N, C-alpha and C positions, 0 to 999 in steps of 0.2 A: 216738901212744903212750897207752896206757890207764893211768889212775891207779888206785891201790889202792881208793879210794872207789867208783869206777865199777864195778870188778870185784865188790866187796862188794854193791853195789846190785843188780847183775845176779843174783848168787847168791841174794839175798834174794827177788827177784821170782820166780826159778825155784822156790825153796823154797815160796813162797806158792802158786804155781800147782799144784805137785805136791801140796801139802797139800789144796788145794781139790778136785783130782781124786780124791784118796784118799777124802775124806769124801762126795763126790757119787755115786760109782759104787755102785749097790746090790749088784751081785754081779760077781765076776770069774771068767772061764772059762779060766784058764791054770794051769799046774802050779807056780806060785811061791806064796810066802806073799802073801796080798793086801796091796796098798799101805796099806790102812787098818790093818794089823797091822805091816807092815815097809815103810816108805816107800821104801827103796832098790829095791824091786821095780819101781817105775815106770821106773827107769833100764834095766831089762832088757827093756822093751817095744820093738817094732819102731818105727822113726821114723814110719811111716805111722800106726800105732795111737796113738802119743803125740800126733801132730799132730791126729788126729781128736778125741782127748780134750780137747786144748787148745781146739779149736774149739767143742766142746760145752759147755765150762765157761765160755766168754766171757760169756754173759748173766749168770751168777751173779757172776763177777768184776766185771763192770760194776755190778751192783746193790750189791755189798758194798763195792767200792772205787771209787766214781765219780770221785774226784779223780785216779785213775791213768789214766783214759781220755783220750786226746788226740783232740779233735774241734774243729770250728770255734768252739764256744761257750766252750772253756776254754784256747785257745792264747793265750799271753802276747802282748800288744801290744808290738811291737818299739820303740815310742816311749815305753813306760812302763817305769819302773825297778823296779816291784813286780809281783807275780803278779796275774792277773786274778781278782778276787773276785766278779765279776758272774755267774759261771757257775752 
C-alpha cells in the first residue's frame, strides 16, 4: 500500500526531471508548444522519446542533486540508525 507522502515524493521527482529536461533541450522538433514554454508538453511525448530524454538528463541530474543518486558510497549502513554522511 502506497502512502500519500510516497506518492507526493514520486510526483516531485517526476516534476524535477521534467523541469530539468525542459531547460536542457536546446530546440524541439514537434508540433506542440515546447516544454520550456508549457511543461505539460512533455507528457505528450512517446514513451521511447521520454525515456531517451531521461537518460540524457541523468548526468546533469547527478551533478545538480548528488544526494538523490543511490550508489555504493551513499547507501545507508543497515547497522546505523542515521544516514551515511561520509558520501
